[in-house]
C-alpha positions as CSV (number, residue, x, y, z in Angstrom):
1,M,155.2,89.6,143.3
2,L,155.5,92.9,144.8
3,V,152.2,94.5,146.4
4,C,153.4,97.7,148.0
5,D,156.9,99.1,147.0
6,C,157.1,101.3,150.1
7,N,156.8,98.7,152.7
8,D,158.2,95.8,150.5
9,V,154.9,93.6,150.6
10,H,154.6,90.8,148.4
11,F,151.7,88.7,147.2
12,D,152.3,85.8,149.8
13,E,151.8,88.1,152.8
14,I,148.6,89.5,151.4
15,K,147.5,86.0,150.9
16,E,148.2,84.8,154.5
17,A,146.1,88.1,155.6
18,V,143.4,87.4,153.3
19,K,143.1,83.8,155.0
20,K,142.8,85.6,158.0
21,Y,140.4,88.6,157.4
22,G,138.9,87.8,153.8
23,N,138.3,90.7,151.8
24,D,138.6,93.4,154.8
25,M,141.1,95.9,153.2
26,E,141.6,97.7,156.3
27,A,142.5,94.8,158.2
28,I,145.1,93.5,155.7
29,M,146.4,96.9,155.4
30,E,147.1,96.8,159.0
31,E,148.5,93.4,159.2
32,T,150.8,93.9,156.3
33,G,151.4,97.6,156.1
34,A,150.6,97.5,152.5
35,G,149.1,100.8,151.2
36,T,150.0,102.7,154.6
37,A,152.7,105.3,153.0
38,C,152.3,106.5,149.5
39,E,149.1,104.6,148.7
40,C,150.0,104.2,145.2
41,C,149.4,100.5,145.6
42,L,145.8,101.2,146.2
43,E,145.1,102.5,142.8
44,E,144.7,100.0,139.9
45,D,147.1,102.0,137.7
46,C,150.0,102.0,140.2
47,E,153.3,101.5,138.0
48,K,155.6,100.8,141.2
49,V,154.3,97.4,141.8
50,D,153.5,94.2,140.0
51,L,149.9,93.9,141.5
52,P,148.0,96.6,143.3
53,L,146.5,95.8,146.5
54,P,143.0,95.6,145.4
55,S,143.9,93.1,142.5
56,A,146.0,91.2,144.9
57,I,143.0,90.8,147.3
58,K,140.8,89.7,144.5
59,R,143.6,87.1,143.5
60,A,143.9,85.9,146.7
61,L,140.4,85.2,147.5
62,Q,140.2,83.2,144.0
63,E,143.3,81.1,145.0
64,L,141.9,80.2,148.3
């Protein structure tokens, strides 16, 4: 599931970062590169991705 189109970051990578950093979005962005280019994936209505970063973090927290 694509979370960041610019840096080709997928949900599994976000989930691993959430294991390390909880819901610290800045740390997750630094670890994965998600949301560090065009920043579209930081917006809930981004159409470039399957799951925007904020939603991916929430989902990962629920699954862990």
